[in-house]
C-alpha atoms as one frame of an Amber mdcrd trajectory, in Angstrom:
protein
  59.786 -17.372 -84.859  58.399 -20.454 -83.107  60.802 -19.901 -80.244  59.617
 -16.284 -79.914  56.009 -17.326 -79.853  56.689 -19.770 -77.055  58.561 -17.155
 -75.074  55.746 -14.608 -75.561  53.212 -17.229 -74.413  55.143 -17.945 -71.257
  55.503 -14.277 -70.429  51.883 -13.634 -71.040  51.002 -16.553 -68.847  52.906
 -14.997 -65.961  51.354 -11.566 -66.328  47.753 -12.816 -66.574  45.831 -11.910
 -63.365  44.827 -14.676 -61.034  41.268 -15.874 -61.002  39.239 -13.399 -59.021
  36.943 -14.455 -56.239  33.248 -14.095 -57.144  30.306 -12.925 -55.133  26.940
 -14.806 -55.519  23.482 -14.596 -54.003  22.483 -17.997 -55.450  21.385 -20.198
 -52.524  20.113 -23.149 -54.619  22.886 -25.455 -53.520  22.341 -24.671 -49.784
  20.213 -26.404 -47.190  19.302 -25.783 -43.583  21.239 -28.013 -41.134  18.057
 -28.956 -39.302  16.643 -30.477 -42.518  19.106 -33.356 -42.254  20.147 -33.370
 -38.544  16.952 -33.218 -36.585  18.547 -33.543 -33.197  20.946 -30.653 -33.598
  20.740 -27.677 -31.249  21.295 -24.070 -32.272  22.665 -21.003 -30.586  23.189
 -18.658 -33.587  25.385 -16.059 -31.948  25.398 -13.511 -34.739  21.592 -13.333
 -34.719  21.835 -11.921 -31.230  24.081  -9.402 -29.391  25.841 -12.361 -27.655
  29.023 -11.946 -29.705  32.245  -9.892 -29.679  30.555  -6.830 -31.282  27.797
  -6.712 -28.699  25.219  -6.278 -31.508  23.190  -8.360 -33.873  25.085  -8.818
 -37.154  23.966  -7.730 -40.633  22.549 -10.506 -42.779  21.215 -12.624 -39.952
  17.518 -12.265 -40.131  16.630 -15.555 -38.505  18.371 -17.890 -35.981  19.019
 -20.509 -38.675  22.083 -22.283 -40.034  22.755 -23.193 -43.662  25.560 -25.114
 -45.414  26.146 -26.219 -48.975  24.487 -29.559 -49.631  27.937 -31.254 -49.877
  29.050 -29.888 -46.455  25.706 -30.766 -44.856  25.984 -34.376 -46.085  29.422
 -34.628 -44.461  28.123 -33.042 -41.322  25.346 -35.545 -41.123  27.998 -38.285
 -41.105  29.795 -36.581 -38.202  26.467 -36.254 -36.316  25.890 -39.994 -36.728
  29.284 -40.909 -35.310  28.763 -38.591 -32.348  25.197 -39.810 -31.763  26.535
 -43.320 -31.344  28.863 -42.030 -28.602  26.034 -40.222 -26.712  26.420 -36.741
 -28.168  24.675 -34.301 -30.478  25.668 -31.145 -32.158  25.316 -27.604 -31.019
  25.750 -25.092 -33.913  26.973 -21.574 -33.319  27.436 -20.527 -36.956  27.637
 -22.046 -40.445  27.162 -20.090 -43.721  27.908 -16.390 -43.039  26.937 -13.699
 -45.549  29.667 -11.375 -46.855  27.668  -8.413 -45.506  28.134  -9.961 -41.960
  31.922 -10.110 -42.527  31.865  -6.534 -43.729  30.013  -5.658 -40.463  32.847
  -7.273 -38.471  35.472  -5.151 -40.278  33.442  -1.950 -39.877  33.248  -2.620
 -36.122  37.027  -3.200 -35.839  37.598   0.101 -37.603  35.320   2.016 -35.241
  37.495   2.986 -32.236  34.437   4.239 -30.329  32.752   0.829 -30.160  34.479
  -1.649 -27.888  31.843  -4.314 -28.253  32.079  -7.142 -25.692  35.608  -7.160
 -24.351  35.003 -10.578 -22.687  35.627 -12.188 -26.099  39.041 -10.609 -26.492
  40.277 -10.007 -22.902  43.994  -9.868 -23.666  44.073  -8.195 -27.080  43.636
  -4.731 -28.372  40.606  -4.483 -30.631  42.742  -3.207 -33.490  44.787  -6.433
 -33.380  41.844  -8.660 -34.124  42.063  -8.119 -37.906  45.850  -7.997 -38.021
  46.138 -11.144 -35.896  43.868 -13.146 -38.210  41.172 -13.608 -35.565  38.761
 -11.860 -37.932  39.237 -11.881 -41.643  37.966  -9.587 -44.357  37.096 -12.679
 -46.228  35.820 -15.691 -44.335  35.684 -19.394 -45.256  32.162 -19.302 -43.685
  31.052 -17.137 -46.586  31.921 -19.945 -49.028  29.231 -22.009 -47.397  31.107
 -25.100 -46.237  32.445 -24.035 -42.868  30.700 -24.600 -39.529  31.371 -23.516
 -35.920  30.134 -26.050 -33.453  30.505 -28.075 -30.324  29.042 -31.214 -28.746
  26.458 -31.509 -26.022  25.000 -34.513 -24.373  21.734 -36.115 -25.661  19.796
 -34.509 -22.823  21.134 -31.054 -23.868  23.524 -30.597 -21.022  26.872 -28.975
 -21.954  30.181 -30.731 -22.551  33.220 -28.937 -21.088  35.564 -27.967 -23.966
  37.871 -25.832 -21.865  36.793 -22.526 -23.534  33.934 -20.818 -25.230  33.051
 -19.910 -28.752  34.835 -16.876 -30.315  37.214 -16.473 -27.427  40.138 -14.781
 -29.135  42.869 -16.287 -27.097  45.421 -19.152 -27.217  42.972 -21.033 -24.898
  40.965 -21.587 -28.121  43.894 -23.371 -29.932  42.965 -27.017 -30.360  46.248
 -28.137 -28.936  46.265 -25.772 -25.944  47.842 -27.690 -23.037  46.633 -25.758
 -19.958  43.219 -27.473 -19.811  42.163 -30.639 -18.057  42.496 -34.078 -19.527
  38.685 -34.339 -19.750  38.523 -31.063 -21.713  41.247 -32.246 -24.053  39.358
 -35.535 -24.582  36.126 -33.714 -25.304  37.864 -31.598 -27.922  39.364 -34.708
 -29.490  35.981 -36.394 -29.715  34.612 -33.502 -31.746  37.725 -33.213 -33.877
  37.915 -36.885 -34.736  34.269 -37.090 -35.792  34.664 -34.005 -38.014  37.932
 -35.264 -39.631  36.419 -38.662 -40.203  33.538 -37.026 -42.034  35.775 -35.134
 -44.379  36.336 -31.741 -42.614  39.613 -30.026 -41.663  40.195 -27.827 -38.668
  42.390 -24.804 -38.028  45.059 -24.167 -35.404  43.420 -21.224 -33.704  39.777
 -22.387 -33.009  38.835 -25.756 -31.790  35.211 -25.243 -32.915  35.858 -24.317
 -36.533  35.819 -26.863 -39.395  35.720 -26.582 -43.203  34.907 -29.305 -45.683
  38.172 -30.427 -47.231  36.786 -30.579 -50.834  34.490 -27.582 -50.552  32.367
 -27.043 -53.677  32.903 -23.245 -53.908  36.501 -22.482 -53.030  36.537 -19.135
 -54.905  32.911 -18.015 -54.320  31.700 -15.818 -51.539  27.979 -15.738 -51.005
  25.891 -12.807 -49.847  22.312 -13.870 -49.356  20.646 -13.332 -46.006  20.178
 -16.031 -43.368  16.392 -16.006 -43.135
């Protein structure tokens, strides 16, 4: 009988469903980036039509950027390292509401709306979702991911060999067909973010997620306002 109970327990363990992701509108553990990094610059692309859809995105009611407090604390460390080297941060996106991600998917599934083709010059629009350029669930929505670059202290741009949200191999952090200066600039950003506790991805040089993110299974859906 004891053996049978053990076997049943193991079988039941295998058939139990995996923990489901949750949706939350609680923003109490979030803070605006500018509250801790007062020299950061902002170009919040989804608040404007200057993005691949060609339209302002749902959920972006103000040109602001939020992160979980844990991620913001780590980003502040990266900003300090970069500041000592003569740079400051330019933020393109941080926390992203689930309703914004849903907007992306709706746009992909609308064949009549090409958006801004300059962001995906070598791809068919339908391949953006299948090719993992755009996901139905985004790490940004968990609140500890940021899209950013570096600029000089006077606000002048730093050449990174490609622009934000360019869906192309040019955006891969290890892309070789850029200049040594552009590679070095990417490395400066990468090193500061890794040193602060973030991790990158192999398709976007500007994208970093806190390694020990506090909400790995929670997707938030409050407005950026």
